Phi, psi and omega in degrees: 000132177235126177239163178274160179300325179299322179286340187296347176294345178279359179273137175226150177285146174267138185296147176059026181241014179289146179221179182294334184260355183153218180205165175267146180217168176241168177214148184300338183266353181283147176285159176302142178089003176233151178220169177256131171262105179271128186253125176285148176050057182290110180271168177298324179296317178294320177302314181297318179298315180299312182296325177295314182294321179295326180280345181282167174294135182289147175258115181306130177075017179250171176272031182298142178300139176262320185203162175286151172243120182234148170241122184050047179064014176251125181300129181238347183164213181212163177261137183214164176296152179243127178247100188297337182255014180268166178237156176287156179302317182298318180299314181296312183296315186279349183255001183048048183285336185236159176287169180300316182293326176293319177296321178296317179297315180299317177299316179298315178300317179297318181298317179298316178296319180294327180296000000 
């Protein structure tokens, strides 16, 4: 998706979703269930990773990138599925929300998907 800088005023931050790499936003043209991950300080390495992930096979039920997000043809982040009741990894780790065995199972599940 590529929008003009003038259109970018239709983007809004979603509450409680700021992260170290940027924030999630919405846009009037996006379908329900998708959001934009806007990345602060987008390096060439991050750009390369985004393009690689978009070209890869999708992982069902994951926050995998669906498409590039550009403003005036400049990559700013990516479009991804939105899970309104999910938490960031940092939030989960730092809040002790789960038992040790639940964290171990989640780690194992992630490792299997990454494999």
